[in-house]
All heavy atoms as an XYZ file, in Angstrom:
1050
protein
N     127.378     91.576     91.975
C     128.425     91.895     91.017
C     129.742     91.237     91.344
O     130.789     91.655     90.833
C     128.614     93.409     90.908
C     127.398     94.181     90.425
C     127.704     95.651     90.373
C     126.950     93.744     89.056
N     129.689     90.251     92.226
C     130.898     89.513     92.583
C     132.014     90.387     93.147
O     133.172     90.206     92.852
C     131.412     88.721     91.365
C     130.401     87.729     90.866
O     129.670     87.153     91.667
N     130.391     87.498     89.569
N     131.641     91.330     93.987
C     132.606     92.171     94.670
C     133.180     93.305     93.844
O     134.107     93.987     94.305
N     132.631     93.543     92.646
C     133.165     94.592     91.809
C     132.336     95.887     91.825
O     132.472     96.724     90.994
C     133.223     94.138     90.331
C     134.226     93.052     90.124
O     135.244     93.036     90.883
O     134.101     92.256     89.160
N     131.509     96.038     92.861
C     130.612     97.193     92.917
C     131.368     98.491     93.129
O     130.960     99.586     92.770
C     129.521     96.996     93.932
S     130.121     96.810     95.610
N     132.562     98.432     93.807
C     133.385     99.602     94.024
C     134.113    100.054     92.758
O     134.273    101.240     92.535
C     134.413     99.349     95.115
C     133.846     99.301     96.494
C     133.515    100.675     97.038
O     132.478    101.261     96.701
N     134.394    101.244     97.812
N     134.542     99.112     91.968
C     135.324     99.452     90.763
C     134.485     99.593     89.535
O     134.917    100.097     88.532
C     136.417     98.393     90.520
O     135.822     97.113     90.280
N     133.238     99.126     89.551
C     132.376     99.219     88.391
C     131.881    100.670     88.264
O     130.992    101.099     88.981
C     131.193     98.276     88.523
N     132.529    101.435     87.374
C     132.198    102.842     87.217
C     131.867    103.102     85.733
O     132.423    102.481     84.852
C     133.429    103.656     87.629
C     133.180    105.018     88.046
C     134.399    105.650     88.683
C     134.033    107.017     89.188
N     135.133    107.760     89.670
N     130.977    104.028     85.489
C     130.497    104.362     84.147
C     130.031    103.131     83.436
O     130.639    102.663     82.441
C     131.583    105.092     83.338
O     131.878    106.357     83.876
N     128.972    102.559     83.889
C     128.442    101.327     83.368
C     126.965    101.386     83.029
O     126.223    102.227     83.531
C     128.648    100.142     84.371
C     127.906    100.436     85.681
C     130.087     99.878     84.608
C     127.723     99.235     86.589
N     126.592    100.478     82.167
C     125.163    100.193     81.921
C     124.918     98.879     82.630
O     125.654     97.930     82.501
C     124.895    100.067     80.405
C     123.438     99.693     80.172
C     125.288    101.326     79.642
N     123.857     98.855     83.425
C     123.580     97.656     84.252
C     122.138     97.192     84.034
O     121.299     97.907     83.471
C     123.818     97.964     85.742
C     122.912     99.061     86.300
C     121.684     98.725     86.819
C     123.292    100.377     86.275
C     120.837     99.702     87.317
C     122.489    101.403     86.768
C     121.269    101.042     87.278
O     120.406    102.031     87.775
N     121.891     95.973     84.519
C     120.575     95.434     84.392
C     120.115     94.868     85.743
O     120.910     94.196     86.456
C     120.518     94.300     83.374
C     119.143     93.669     83.198
C     119.043     92.764     82.044
C     119.742     91.456     82.283
N     119.497     90.430     81.244
N     118.908     95.147     86.115
C     118.279     94.566     87.334
C     117.197     93.623     86.895
O     116.320     94.001     86.084
C     117.720     95.668     88.198
N     117.241     92.416     87.381
C     116.254     91.409     87.069
C     115.445     91.138     88.343
O     116.015     90.727     89.367
C     116.894     90.105     86.586
O     117.706     90.387     85.460
C     115.847     89.079     86.148
N     114.142     91.395     88.304
C     113.270     91.208     89.443
C     112.431     89.990     89.196
O     111.698     89.876     88.202
C     112.349     92.435     89.668
C     111.469     92.251     90.861
C     113.162     93.732     89.765
N     112.557     89.036     90.107
C     111.771     87.803     90.074
C     110.839     87.823     91.293
O     111.312     87.859     92.413
C     112.685     86.534     90.054
C     111.807     85.291     89.985
C     113.685     86.563     88.945
N     109.541     87.769     91.048
C     108.625     87.813     92.174
C     108.246     86.393     92.587
O     108.721     85.443     92.035
C     107.389     88.691     91.866
C     106.494     88.090     90.788
O     106.562     86.892     90.494
O     105.668     88.875     90.261
N     107.441     86.306     93.641
C     107.077     85.043     94.228
C     106.299     84.111     93.298
O     106.269     82.897     93.466
N     105.701     84.677     92.238
C     104.955     83.894     91.257
C     105.828     83.572     90.010
O     105.300     83.163     88.999
C     103.709     84.650     90.778
C     102.771     84.972     91.946
O     102.651     84.198     92.858
N     102.149     86.142     91.907
N     107.122     83.732     90.152
C     108.096     83.513     89.078
C     107.877     84.423     87.883
O     108.281     84.021     86.771
C     108.160     82.034     88.697
C     108.834     81.217     89.738
O     109.747     81.691     90.423
N     108.450     79.967     89.850
N     107.277     85.570     88.043
C     107.182     86.562     86.971
C     108.516     87.298     86.976
O     109.049     87.677     88.020
C     106.069     87.546     87.233
C     104.730     86.865     87.181
O     104.490     85.980     86.368
N     103.847     87.240     88.057
N     109.070     87.522     85.770
C     110.368     88.192     85.663
C     110.187     89.520     84.968
O     109.550     89.611     83.875
C     111.355     87.299     84.848
C     112.659     88.040     84.663
C     111.553     85.969     85.549
N     110.696     90.586     85.549
C     110.716     91.921     84.941
C     112.153     92.379     85.008
O     112.903     92.062     85.924
C     109.840     92.886     85.751
C     108.356     92.560     85.701
C     107.697     92.810     84.352
O     108.277     93.501     83.474
O     106.576     92.304     84.151
N     112.571     93.161     83.979
C     113.952     93.644     83.922
C     113.999     95.150     83.759
O     113.058     95.779     83.207
C     114.723     93.008     82.758
O     114.004     93.247     81.552
C     114.892     91.514     82.978
N     115.076     95.758     84.223
C     115.272     97.178     84.164
C     116.710     97.447     83.731
O     117.653     96.853     84.311
C     115.005     97.817     85.512
C     115.309     99.312     85.588
C     114.419    100.269     85.156
C     116.559     99.769     86.114
C     114.704    101.576     85.239
C     116.803    101.109     86.159
C     115.894    102.041     85.741
O     116.144    103.370     85.823
N     116.912     98.294     82.752
C     118.261     98.674     82.282
C     118.535    100.120     82.728
O     117.670    100.977     82.489
C     118.366     98.555     80.743
O     118.146     97.175     80.422
C     119.749     98.945     80.270
N     119.649    100.314     83.352
C     119.996    101.660     83.843
C     121.456    101.965     83.588
O     122.199    101.147     83.055
N     121.862    103.132     84.051
C     123.266    103.534     83.907
C     123.732    104.311     85.114
O     122.894    104.878     85.858
C     123.467    104.388     82.610
C     122.774    105.735     82.504
C     123.544    106.831     83.235
C     122.611    106.143     81.057
N     125.002    104.358     85.283
C     125.578    105.248     86.324
C     126.971    105.680     85.866
O     127.725    104.907     85.286
C     125.683    104.545     87.679
O     126.228    105.455     88.613
C     126.518    103.284     87.649
N     127.288    106.946     86.091
C     128.629    107.414     85.810
C     129.521    107.255     87.058
O     130.732    107.229     86.960
C     128.643    108.862     85.330
C     128.384    109.899     86.429
C     128.582    111.309     85.901
C     128.532    112.281     87.070
N     128.960    113.572     86.716
N     128.906    107.146     88.200
C     129.628    106.892     89.440
C     129.825    105.408     89.604
O     129.572    104.622     88.718
C     128.839    107.460     90.627
C     128.611    108.968     90.509
O     129.538    109.682     90.094
N     127.425    109.413     90.785
N     130.261    104.973     90.776
C     130.398    103.541     91.038
C     129.027    102.919     91.157
O     128.036    103.591     91.507
C     131.169    103.275     92.347
O     130.426    103.789     93.458
C     132.551    103.877     92.297
N     128.944    101.633     90.839
C     127.664    100.933     90.957
C     127.211    100.928     92.387
O     125.997    101.012     92.642
C     127.772     99.485     90.461
C     126.472     98.746     90.602
C     125.440     99.003     89.759
C     126.297     97.860     91.661
C     124.229     98.324     89.915
C     125.108     97.241     91.834
C     124.040     97.459     90.957
N     128.114    100.901     93.346
C     127.733    100.893     94.742
C     126.929    102.134     95.091
O     125.932    102.076     95.772
C     128.983    100.782     95.630
C     128.694    100.647     97.102
C     129.953    100.449     97.870
C     129.688    100.129     99.320
N     130.869     99.877    100.093
N     127.345    103.314     94.593
C     126.605    104.552     94.839
C     125.199    104.479     94.231
O     124.219    104.903     94.840
C     127.352    105.743     94.260
C     128.631    106.064     94.999
O     128.756    105.687     96.192
O     129.539    106.698     94.403
N     125.098    103.950     93.017
C     123.811    103.868     92.345
C     122.887    102.848     93.068
O     121.722    103.057     93.195
C     123.983    103.457     90.874
C     122.705    103.474     90.128
C     122.105    104.891     90.032
N     120.767    104.901     89.541
C     119.700    105.236     90.321
N     119.847    105.557     91.565
N     118.491    105.206     89.798
N     123.507    101.778     93.516
C     122.765    100.739     94.262
C     122.173    101.331     95.526
O     120.975    101.071     95.817
C     123.702     99.592     94.587
C     123.072     98.512     95.423
C     122.181     97.618     94.872
C     123.348     98.403     96.802
C     121.577     96.611     95.636
C     122.769     97.432     97.560
C     121.862     96.547     96.980
N     122.934    102.170     96.272
C     122.386    102.833     97.448
C     121.212    103.730     97.068
O     120.221    103.839     97.842
C     123.470    103.601     98.161
C     124.438    102.751     98.895
C     125.746    103.137     99.049
C     124.061    101.528     99.529
C     126.695    102.347     99.736
C     124.980    100.768    100.154
C     126.263    101.190    100.317
O     127.153    100.381    100.971
N     121.269    104.423     95.921
C     120.143    105.223     95.468
C     118.905    104.373     95.229
O     117.823    104.771     95.587
N     119.100    103.226     94.610
C     117.978    102.340     94.325
C     117.391    101.827     95.642
O     116.172    101.837     95.826
C     118.385    101.146     93.434
C     118.366    101.476     92.018
N     117.290    101.890     91.295
C     119.370    101.406     91.070
C     117.542    102.081     90.017
N     118.860    101.777     89.858
N     118.231    101.335     96.527
C     117.699    100.778     97.788
C     116.998    101.864     98.602
O     116.033    101.550     99.315
C     118.793    100.080     98.609
O     119.845    100.988     98.816
C     119.269     98.817     97.936
N     117.446    103.098     98.534
C     116.782    104.205     99.200
C     115.379    104.367     98.660
O     114.451    104.531     99.410
C     117.583    105.447     99.074
O     116.856    106.568     99.576
N     115.238    104.303     97.332
C     113.913    104.455     96.716
C     113.054    103.249     96.958
O     111.819    103.328     96.893
C     114.043    104.748     95.226
O     114.553    103.622     94.549
N     113.632    102.079     97.269
C     112.861    100.896     97.605
C     112.302    100.984     99.048
O     111.304    100.422     99.368
C     113.656     99.611     97.509
C     114.196     99.325     96.149
C     115.229     98.413     96.006
C     113.657     99.884     94.997
C     115.764     98.164     94.732
C     114.175     99.636     93.746
C     115.239     98.747     93.623
N     112.988    101.722     99.889
C     112.630    101.860    101.310
C     111.790    103.138    101.577
O     111.003    103.159    102.530
C     113.816    101.871    102.214
C     114.537    100.532    102.138
O     113.924     99.492    102.021
N     115.882    100.588    102.174
N     111.924    104.160    100.764
C     111.227    105.448    100.940
C     110.542    105.742     99.586
O     111.217    106.011     98.610
C     112.183    106.577    101.292
C     113.007    106.218    102.504
O     112.448    105.881    103.560
N     114.324    106.317    102.379
N     109.214    105.767     99.636
C     108.443    106.036     98.389
C     108.711    107.470     97.935
O     108.439    108.431     98.628
C     106.965    105.788     98.663
C     106.187    105.560     97.375
C     104.705    105.371     97.692
N     104.498    104.171     98.458
C     103.836    103.144     97.972
N     103.340    103.114     96.787
N     103.613    102.055     98.751
N     109.229    107.599     96.699
C     109.478    108.906     96.089
C     108.552    109.071     94.891
O     108.260    108.138     94.169
C     110.918    109.018     95.559
C     111.954    108.865     96.599
N     112.162    109.746     97.610
C     112.899    107.888     96.762
C     113.156    109.344     98.374
N     113.618    108.207     97.855
N     108.099    110.301     94.653
C     107.256    110.552     93.481
C     108.092    110.605     92.218
O     107.582    110.353     91.147
C     106.484    111.850     93.647
O     107.438    112.921     93.852
C     105.468    111.789     94.791
N     109.384    110.900     92.339
C     110.241    110.970     91.157
C     111.186    109.793     91.052
O     112.282    109.902     90.479
C     111.038    112.280     91.168
C     111.914    112.427     92.415
O     111.641    111.726     93.389
O     112.871    113.207     92.370
N     110.808    108.636     91.542
C     111.647    107.457     91.510
C     111.650    106.843     90.116
O     111.032    107.306     89.168
N     112.425    105.793     89.951
C     112.533    105.088     88.691
C     111.370    104.179     88.477
O     110.596    103.874     89.460
C     113.842    104.273     88.615
O     113.790    103.292     89.641
C     115.050    105.173     88.812
N     111.211    103.620     87.281
C     110.163    102.674     87.053
C     110.494    101.359     87.845
O     109.574    100.632     88.160
C     110.005    102.370     85.577
O     111.226    101.994     84.989
C     109.471    103.558     84.835
N     111.752    101.131     88.111
C     112.106     99.967     88.943
C     111.560    100.114     90.371
O     110.978     99.201     90.880
C     113.630     99.792     88.973
C     114.210     98.687     89.851
C     113.671     97.337     89.396
C     115.721     98.706     89.847
N     111.740    101.316     90.932
C     111.226    101.487     92.291
C     109.699    101.470     92.303
O     109.085    100.977     93.246
C     111.768    102.792     92.904
O     111.299    103.913     92.201
N     109.097    101.969     91.270
C     107.612    101.915     91.166
C     107.137    100.455     91.141
O     106.155    100.084     91.799
C     107.117    102.623     89.862
O     107.594    103.962     89.901
C     105.610    102.622     89.786
N     107.852     99.592     90.420
C     107.496     98.179     90.351
C     107.713     97.498     91.729
O     106.870     96.741     92.167
C     108.355     97.468     89.279
C     108.080     96.018     89.169
N     106.863     95.536     88.691
C     108.788     94.928     89.446
C     106.884     94.217     88.734
N     108.049     93.818     89.181
N     108.823     97.819     92.384
C     109.066     97.253     93.724
C     108.002     97.688     94.675
O     107.489     96.836     95.483
C     110.495     97.686     94.204
C     111.557     97.124     93.281
C     110.698     97.250     95.664
C     111.630     95.583     93.187
N     107.588     98.929     94.648
C     106.511     99.404     95.552
C     105.166     98.704     95.254
O     104.384     98.410     96.150
C     106.406    100.914     95.544
C     107.379    101.529     96.467
C     108.538    102.184     96.111
C     107.349    101.522     97.876
N     109.203    102.549     97.258
C     108.484    102.194     98.339
C     106.453    101.010     98.787
C     108.763    102.353     99.700
C     106.704    101.175    100.171
C     107.860    101.833    100.607
N     104.949     98.416     93.977
C     103.710     97.699     93.593
C     103.759     96.310     94.205
O     102.770     95.837     94.763
C     103.644     97.624     92.090
C     102.405     96.891     91.565
C     102.417     96.811     90.053
C     101.614     95.641     89.642
N     102.097     94.989     88.446
N     104.913     95.623     94.102
C     105.051     94.298     94.718
C     104.884     94.358     96.230
O     104.216     93.497     96.815
C     106.376     93.664     94.314
C     106.605     93.340     92.876
C     108.053     92.851     92.669
C     105.592     92.306     92.396
N     105.491     95.404     96.863
C     105.360     95.530     98.305
C     103.918     95.753     98.716
O     103.456     95.194     99.723
C     106.222     96.687     98.812
C     107.692     96.336     98.876
C     108.449     97.526     99.435
C     109.908     97.160     99.680
N     110.618     98.205    100.405
N     103.208     96.601     97.971
C     101.814     96.899     98.293
C     100.929     95.609     98.157
O      99.947     95.470     98.907
C     101.251     97.995     97.371
C     101.887     99.348     97.679
O     102.454     99.520     98.749
O     101.783    100.244     96.768
N     101.263     94.741     97.226
C     100.520     93.491     97.081
C     100.986     92.433     98.048
O     100.338     91.358     98.136
C     100.761     92.974     95.646
C     100.137     93.834     94.577
C     100.545     93.408     93.179
O     101.421     92.485     93.021
O     100.019     93.970     92.215
N     102.063     92.691     98.805
C     102.571     91.720     99.754
C     103.323     90.539     99.041
O     103.434     89.441     99.616
N     103.836     90.779     97.848
C     104.520     89.743     97.100
C     106.002     89.778     97.398
O     106.636     90.850     97.393
C     104.316     89.997     95.551
O     102.907     90.109     95.310
C     104.917     88.891     94.742
N     106.592     88.621     97.646
C     108.019     88.501     97.814
C     108.743     88.678     96.466
O     108.168     88.338     95.420
C     108.387     87.097     98.406
C     107.821     86.876     99.747
C     108.566     87.632    100.834
O     109.458     88.460    100.548
N     108.187     87.412    102.077
N     109.984     89.160     96.503
C     110.736     89.339     95.263
C     112.197     89.237     95.517
O     112.675     89.393     96.654
C     110.412     90.694     94.633
C     110.796     91.852     95.509
C     112.094     92.429     95.382
C     109.943     92.397     96.421
C     112.455     93.504     96.187
C     110.290     93.459     97.215
C     111.579     94.032     97.099
O     111.927     95.047     97.898
N     112.978     88.933     94.454
C     114.427     88.923     94.497
C     114.906     89.785     93.379
O     114.302     89.774     92.262
C     114.996     87.500     94.307
C     114.834     86.612     95.541
O     114.970     87.173     96.649
O     114.537     85.434     95.377
N     116.013     90.519     93.606
C     116.604     91.339     92.580
C     117.997     90.857     92.337
O     118.794     90.679     93.263
C     116.629     92.837     92.973
C     115.251     93.366     93.305
C     117.252     93.687     91.841
C     115.246     94.766     93.793
N     118.364     90.620     91.038
C     119.683     90.239     90.684
C     120.281     91.359     89.775
O     119.593     91.802     88.825
C     119.626     88.918     89.904
C     119.005     87.822     90.675
N     119.647     87.114     91.670
C     117.727     87.322     90.620
C     118.807     86.255     92.186
N     117.647     86.358     91.570
N     121.453     91.782     90.072
C     122.122     92.892     89.388
C     123.232     92.333     88.507
O     123.937     91.422     88.883
C     122.690     93.892     90.359
C     121.682     94.426     91.286
C     121.389     93.991     92.533
C     120.872     95.565     91.099
N     120.419     94.714     93.115
C     120.077     95.743     92.280
C     120.712     96.522     90.098
C     119.164     96.793     92.417
C     119.807     97.532     90.222
C     119.060     97.676     91.372
N     123.407     92.931     87.298
C     124.530     92.572     86.447
C     124.969     93.726     85.625
O     124.177     94.623     85.311
C     124.133     91.404     85.528
O     123.072     91.773     84.721
N     126.249     93.788     85.288
C     126.822     94.803     84.433
C     126.658     94.359     82.979
O     127.088     93.243     82.636
C     128.309     95.066     84.780
C     128.903     96.069     83.778
C     128.416     95.562     86.208
N     126.080     95.204     82.171
C     125.941     94.916     80.743
C     127.215     95.275     80.027
O     127.815     94.477     79.316
C     124.711     95.595     80.134
C     123.452     95.113     80.798
C     124.666     95.345     78.638
C     122.229     95.835     80.321
N     127.625     96.542     80.183
C     128.921     96.957     79.624
C     129.349     98.324     80.200
O     128.581     98.988     80.797
C     128.840     97.025     78.095
C     128.032     98.110     77.463
C     128.023     98.048     75.964
O     129.125     98.225     75.385
O     126.971     97.792     75.376
N     130.641     98.556     79.984
C     131.203     99.833     80.437
C     131.194    100.791     79.267
O     131.258    100.388     78.112
C     132.634     99.636     80.914
C     132.727     98.862     82.235
C     134.143     98.817     82.700
C     134.178     98.112     84.051
N     135.411     98.312     84.749
N     131.176    102.097     79.570
C     131.187    103.101     78.522
C     131.700    104.420     79.101
O     131.684    104.593     80.342
C     129.787    103.288     77.935
N     132.103    105.319     78.278
C     132.594    106.613     78.714
C     131.410    107.619     78.780
O     130.501    107.541     77.936
C     133.634    107.155     77.786
C     134.905    106.316     77.796
C     135.909    106.876     76.842
N     137.008    105.981     76.730
C     138.248    106.251     77.145
N     138.493    107.393     77.712
N     139.192    105.355     76.990
N     131.493    108.508     79.747
C     130.458    109.533     79.849
C     130.708    110.616     78.793
O     131.606    110.515     78.009
C     130.361    110.084     81.272
C     131.617    110.755     81.731
C     131.463    111.248     83.165
O     130.658    112.204     83.345
O     132.166    110.759     84.039
N     129.954    111.693     78.876
C     129.981    112.756     77.873
C     131.380    113.281     77.607
O     132.127    113.577     78.527
C     129.075    113.919     78.340
C     128.991    115.021     77.331
C     128.144    114.917     76.236
C     129.737    116.176     77.478
C     128.061    115.914     75.317
C     129.641    117.207     76.576
C     128.810    117.066     75.479
N     131.721    113.438     76.325
C     132.966    113.963     75.894
C     132.665    115.323     75.198
O     132.034    115.298     74.141
C     133.672    112.998     74.907
C     135.008    113.511     74.439
O     135.249    114.704     74.362
N     135.866    112.592     74.103
N     133.133    116.438     75.736
C     132.798    117.742     75.145
C     133.407    117.921     73.733
O     132.899    118.720     72.957
C     133.338    118.776     76.147
C     134.250    118.031     77.044
C     133.897    116.571     76.963
N     134.483    117.244     73.411
C     135.091    117.349     72.080
C     134.233    116.719     71.034
O     133.951    117.325     69.985
C     136.461    116.706     72.078
O     137.252    117.275     73.122
C     137.182    116.938     70.764
N     133.756    115.486     71.256
C     132.931    114.814     70.291
C     131.451    115.112     70.479
O     130.654    114.813     69.622
C     133.121    113.279     70.418
O     132.711    112.856     71.728
C     134.569    112.877     70.144
N     131.102    115.702     71.609
C     129.710    116.033     71.950
C     128.833    114.783     71.973
O     127.684    114.823     71.597
C     129.142    117.113     71.020
C     129.909    118.403     71.104
C     129.319    119.545     70.348
N     127.934    119.818     70.578
C     127.410    120.511     71.617
N     128.224    120.977     72.506
N     126.115    120.711     71.706
N     129.407    113.672     72.425
C     128.673    112.418     72.515
C     128.837    111.857     73.911
O     129.908    111.919     74.488
C     129.173    111.390     71.521
C     128.956    111.773     70.090
C     129.042    110.579     69.218
N     129.209    110.831     67.786
C     128.320    111.419     67.051
N     127.164    111.799     67.533
N     128.534    111.613     65.758
N     127.797    111.228     74.413
C     127.843    110.537     75.700
C     127.631    109.019     75.361
O     126.505    108.608     75.143
C     126.809    111.011     76.647
S     126.903    110.182     78.264
N     128.706    108.308     75.291
C     128.603    106.921     74.944
C     127.817    106.128     75.990
O     127.125    105.193     75.662
C     130.039    106.296     74.800
O     130.820    107.146     73.948
C     130.004    104.924     74.226
N     127.900    106.564     77.237
C     127.180    105.939     78.307
C     125.654    105.982     78.068
O     124.980    104.990     78.109
C     127.528    106.583     79.653
C     127.008    105.959     80.932
C     127.469    104.506     81.058
C     127.475    106.773     82.127
N     125.153    107.168     77.794
C     123.719    107.340     77.527
C     123.316    106.596     76.186
O     122.235    105.980     76.141
C     123.351    108.775     77.394
S     123.414    109.654     78.971
N     124.170    106.684     75.220
C     123.860    106.022     73.936
C     123.765    104.511     74.084
O     122.915    103.878     73.557
C     124.882    106.396     72.874
C     124.854    107.834     72.385
C     126.053    108.129     71.469
C     123.557    108.086     71.630
N     124.680    103.963     74.896
C     124.661    102.501     75.043
C     123.450    102.062     75.868
O     122.891    100.972     75.606
C     125.966    102.035     75.712
C     127.145    102.089     74.721
C     128.314    101.359     75.193
C     129.408    101.515     74.147
N     130.109    100.319     73.925
N     123.090    102.850     76.875
C     121.855    102.493     77.623
C     120.653    102.497     76.681
O     119.878    101.550     76.652
C     121.601    103.527     78.746
C     120.372    103.175     79.509
C     119.813    104.308     80.336
O     119.946    105.466     79.928
O     119.199    104.024     81.393
N     120.522    103.524     75.847
C     119.394    103.586     74.903
C     119.442    102.466     73.882
O     118.428    101.859     73.540
C     119.393    104.937     74.214
C     119.021    106.050     75.158
C     119.138    107.414     74.512
C     118.818    108.477     75.570
N     118.801    109.809     75.060
N     120.652    102.111     73.441
C     120.843    100.999     72.525
C     120.299     99.700     73.114
O     119.542     98.957     72.510
C     122.314    100.834     72.160
C     122.582     99.565     71.367
C     122.403     99.545     69.994
C     122.982     98.412     72.021
C     122.667     98.382     69.272
C     123.241     97.235     71.299
C     123.051     97.237     69.950
O     123.266     96.101     69.242
N     120.696     99.437     74.374
C     120.204     98.200     75.020
C     118.687     98.176     75.265
O     118.069     97.153     75.156
C     120.963     97.967     76.326
C     122.398     97.509     76.092
N     122.704     96.267     75.691
C     123.543     98.186     76.160
C     124.005     96.124     75.531
N     124.535     97.286     75.847
N     118.147     99.361     75.572
C     116.669     99.426     75.778
C     115.944     99.159     74.463
O     114.962     98.424     74.422
C     116.297    100.768     76.355
C     116.830    100.922     77.787
C     114.776    101.017     76.329
C     116.671    102.295     78.377
N     116.442     99.700     73.339
C     115.795     99.560     72.035
C     116.003     98.148     71.478
O     115.041     97.499     71.036
C     116.272    100.640     71.031
C     115.823    102.002     71.525
C     115.747    100.331     69.635
C     116.449    103.135     70.732
N     117.252     97.703     71.409
C     117.565     96.484     70.702
C     117.577     95.200     71.533
O     117.694     94.136     70.995
C     118.910     96.635     69.961
C     118.832     97.649     68.849
C     119.446     98.874     68.998
C     118.127     97.381     67.687
C     119.345     99.811     67.996
C     118.051     98.340     66.691
C     118.669     99.548     66.827
N     117.413     95.337     72.840
C     117.281     94.204     73.706
C     116.114     94.469     74.667
O     116.317     94.570     75.891
C     118.569     93.926     74.478
C     119.716     93.532     73.522
C     121.003     93.410     74.242
O     121.190     93.790     75.371
N     121.969     92.855     73.492
N     114.889     94.568     74.113
C     113.749     94.907     74.948
C     113.450     93.939     76.066
O     112.822     94.273     77.039
C     112.601     95.030     73.959
C     113.014     94.250     72.786
C     114.538     94.326     72.748
N     113.884     92.692     75.921
C     113.637     91.683     76.967
C     114.450     92.065     78.217
O     114.130     91.601     79.318
C     114.011     90.307     76.506
O     115.396     90.236     76.220
N     115.467     92.874     78.084
C     116.291     93.301     79.230
C     115.819     94.652     79.802
O     116.499     95.197     80.669
N     114.720     95.145     79.281
C     114.245     96.459     79.711
C     112.735     96.506     79.752
O     112.116     97.484     79.268
C     114.793     97.550     78.781
N     112.092     95.516     80.343
C     110.644     95.489     80.338
C     110.076     96.549     81.264
O     108.874     96.927     81.059
C     110.128     94.096     80.792
O     110.650     93.799     82.100
C     110.578     93.016     79.813
N     110.797     97.045     82.209
C     110.269     98.040     83.112
C     110.609     99.493     82.654
O     110.059    100.432     83.216
C     110.830     97.834     84.540
C     110.333     96.620     85.274
C     111.083     96.458     86.551
C     108.849     96.720     85.511
N     111.516     99.621     81.723
C     111.923    100.964     81.291
C     110.768    101.637     80.561
O     110.015    101.012     79.807
C     113.132    100.912     80.373
C     114.382    100.467     81.149
O     114.575     99.314     81.377
N     115.174    101.449     81.530
N     110.690    102.973     80.737
C     109.608    103.722     80.068
C     110.115    104.299     78.747
O     111.309    104.505     78.567
C     109.127    104.849     80.952
O     110.110    105.810     81.153
N     109.217    104.537     77.844
C     109.568    105.031     76.536
C     110.196    106.427     76.611
O     111.026    106.811     75.838
C     108.351    105.050     75.661
C     108.599    105.595     74.273
C     107.364    105.590     73.438
N     107.332    104.318     72.779
C     106.314    103.913     72.040
N     105.228    104.639     71.936
N     106.343    102.753     71.463
N     109.796    107.216     77.609
C     110.291    108.605     77.701
C     111.803    108.648     77.976
O     112.430    109.661     77.678
C     109.530    109.353     78.811
O     109.796    108.706     80.060
N     112.363    107.553     78.525
C     113.818    107.525     78.756
C     114.600    107.638     77.463
O     115.713    108.159     77.455
C     114.202    106.231     79.456
C     113.716    106.116     80.877
C     114.108    104.778     81.477
O     115.312    104.483     81.544
O     113.186    104.067     81.915
N     114.041    107.194     76.369
C     114.710    107.170     75.088
C     114.856    108.597     74.522
O     115.740    108.855     73.735
C     113.994    106.305     74.099
C     113.890    104.832     74.487
C     113.058    104.124     73.484
C     115.280    104.213     74.602
N     113.961    109.505     74.918
C     113.969    110.842     74.364
C     114.625    111.885     75.297
O     114.675    113.059     74.954
C     112.536    111.267     74.031
C     111.910    110.314     73.054
C     110.929    109.462     73.427
C     112.320    110.303     71.708
C     110.349    108.577     72.528
C     111.771    109.425     70.793
C     110.780    108.574     71.233
N     115.087    111.448     76.450
C     115.685    112.405     77.350
C     117.107    112.782     76.904
O     117.769    112.048     76.209
C     115.741    111.830     78.794
O     116.557    110.669     78.764
N     117.535    113.966     77.322
C     118.877    114.408     76.948
C     119.886    113.858     77.970
O     119.550    113.388     79.030
C     118.976    115.926     76.972
O     118.654    116.439     78.281
C     118.029    116.567     75.965
N     121.120    113.944     77.577
C     122.183    113.439     78.446
C     122.311    114.246     79.701
O     122.390    115.456     79.703
C     123.530    113.501     77.710
S     124.960    113.118     78.676
N     122.283    113.530     80.840
C     122.389    114.186     82.153
C     123.826    114.592     82.492
O     124.047    115.354     83.424
C     121.884    113.241     83.244
C     120.407    112.891     83.113
C     120.074    111.819     84.057
N     120.541    110.543     83.490
C     119.950    109.381     83.705
N     118.980    109.285     84.506
N     120.378    108.307     83.085
N     124.783    114.031     81.758
C     126.169    114.278     82.105
C     126.807    115.454     81.351
O     127.852    115.941     81.668
C     126.986    112.975     81.756
C     126.316    111.743     82.260
N     125.700    110.869     81.390
C     126.064    111.299     83.533
C     125.174    109.893     82.096
N     125.372    110.147     83.396
N     126.105    115.924     80.356
C     126.616    116.979     79.436
C     126.899    118.291     80.176
O     127.962    118.866     80.001
C     125.579    117.218     78.338
C     126.016    118.231     77.312
C     124.994    118.314     76.182
N     123.702    118.789     76.660
C     123.389    120.057     76.774
N     124.225    120.988     76.432
N     122.180    120.401     77.200
N     125.950    118.740     81.024
C     126.137    120.064     81.634
C     127.321    120.134     82.525
O     127.978    121.178     82.574
C     124.853    120.399     82.422
C     123.614    120.697     81.591
C     122.435    120.957     82.486
C     123.864    121.835     80.638
N     127.670    119.056     83.211
C     128.824    119.127     84.106
C     130.178    119.153     83.381
O     131.165    119.549     83.948
C     128.808    117.891     85.050
O     129.031    116.707     84.323
N     130.163    118.836     82.099
C     131.420    118.771     81.322
C     131.613    119.972     80.433
O     132.657    120.129     79.812
C     131.424    117.542     80.409
C     131.425    116.249     81.195
C     132.743    116.023     81.878
C     132.756    114.674     82.547
N     134.055    114.359     83.139
N     130.683    120.917     80.386
C     130.809    122.054     79.519
C     131.704    123.103     80.197
O     131.769    123.262     81.407
C     129.441    122.666     79.223
C     128.534    121.778     78.393
C     127.176    122.431     78.218
C     129.136    121.423     77.071
N     132.439    123.874     79.357
C     133.381    124.895     79.857
C     132.695    125.964     80.674
O     133.283    126.541     81.579
C     134.144    125.528     78.680
C     135.236    124.675     78.066
C     135.826    125.414     76.868
C     136.335    124.374     79.066
N     131.480    126.260     80.375
C     130.753    127.295     81.063
C     130.587    126.962     82.528
O     130.435    127.839     83.392
C     129.396    127.570     80.394
C     128.424    126.466     80.667
C     128.817    128.906     80.811
N     130.655    125.665     82.867
C     130.484    125.238     84.268
C     131.809    124.992     85.021
O     131.790    124.514     86.112
C     129.668    123.964     84.299
C     128.228    124.243     83.794
O     127.696    125.284     84.074
N     127.680    123.293     83.134
N     132.906    125.350     84.409
C     134.207    125.115     85.061
C     134.707    126.375     85.732
O     134.243    127.439     85.606
C     135.269    124.635     84.051
O     135.386    125.587     82.997
C     134.927    123.291     83.581
């Protein structure tokens, strides 16, 4: 991310995985925290097999099990605001879903169930939790 991993906050990002056979797979994700924090979460799931990992980590483990070399390139797609209790919208989640639906070449690893999930940021912003 050209040194912007600390300041890149509330973003939709893309991971491009190129394996040793030049096969390209992409994953679109989001983070409300800094990208650096999310990156550490991804690398942790690449080093420790989790049953509740992302489809990206599942793909990386498949490549590791096959003994295939791979490279991952990260990029920021766009910034967005997280859940707003006044408008009851999470632009961050909506933009991630938009990119998964309308730019499927950038989300070949994403699962269909991600589109139907509720906003993870909503509960922390409700008055009942303050």
